N, C-alpha and C positions, 0 to 999 in steps of 0.2 A: 854702798855703791856710790860711785862718784857720778857727777853730771855727764862727764864725757862717755862713760860706759853705757849710760842709758839712752843716749841720743845717737850713738854710732851703730849703724846696722852691722851685723857680723859679715865678715868677708868670706866668700867660699874659698876653700883650699884647692890649690891646683893639683891635678893628678901627678903623682910622682913618676918622672921618667918619660912622660909623653908630652911632646910639644904640640901646640895648637896646629901647626903645619901638618903633623902626622895625623891628628884627629880629623882634620878637614879632608885630607887626602883619603883616609879610610872611609869617611862618609861618601865622598864622591865615587870611590871604587864600588862601594856597596850599592849605591843608587844605579850605577851603570850596569852592574851585573844583574840586578833584580828587575830591570825594566826590559820587557821584550822588545825586539826591534820592530819598527814600523813596517807596513807593507811596502812603502817606497824604498826603504833600505834593503829589503830582501828581494824586491823585484817580483813579488807574488801578489796576486789579487787577494783582497780581504775576503774571508770566508763569509758567506751569507748564512744566517742561522737557519736551522732546519725548522719546518713548521711543526708545531706541537701536535702530538698524537691526541686524538679525542679522548676525553675523560671516560673511564670505563662506566658502563651503566651499572647501577646498583642491582644486586641480586633480588629477584622477586621472592616473597615468602611463598612457600608451597602450600597449596590448599589442602586442608586436612580432611 
């Protein structure tokens, strides 16, 4: 093994047939599609969360 081989880090291989521009565009499109619109964009008021139902009371053991 030569000195140049041991000190040079391996370079990643580019994906064949896909440009960086296309990858970035696909990333931006996926982000836009997966993010729901804000209340301001839809003109709707944000929903308030429902109050939680009280926890069920544990069953009492029957007296024998």
